[in-house]
N, C-alpha and C positions, 0 to 999 in steps of 0.2 A: 820292152815296155808293154807289149800286148799280153805277154805271159803274166806279167805282174798284175795287170788289170784283171785278168781272168781269175787269178788266185784270190785277189781282193774281193771280187764278186762272189766267189764260192764261199769265202769265209763269212761275208756279210749275210748271204742267203742262209747258210747253216746256222748262224747266230740268231737270225730272225725266226727261223723255224723252231729253234730250241726255245726261244722266249715265248712264242705262240703256244707251243706244246705245254710248257710249264704253266702258263696262264690258264689253259683249258683244264689241266689236271688239278690245279689248285682251286678251281671253281670261279675264277674271275670272269669267265665268259657269261655265266648266269647273272652275276652282279651287274655287268655292263648292259646286258639285255634288259634287266629290270629298270635300270636307270634310263635307258633309251625309251622304253615304253612310257615311263612316268613323264619324261620331258615332252614326248609327242602328245600325250593326253593333255598336258597343260597348254601346249601351243594351240591345239584346236579347241580348247575350252571344255573338255569332257571331265577333267579332273578336278 
């Protein structure tokens, strides 16, 4: 059971890292950053 859990953790971690890398390569990180800045500016009333 413990070995199965470790394998599942490794698979999920690898998948998550692959998705993060794909998002960064495709430019999604910059889009998310722009949206976050826009939301924060609206929340504090500067936008």
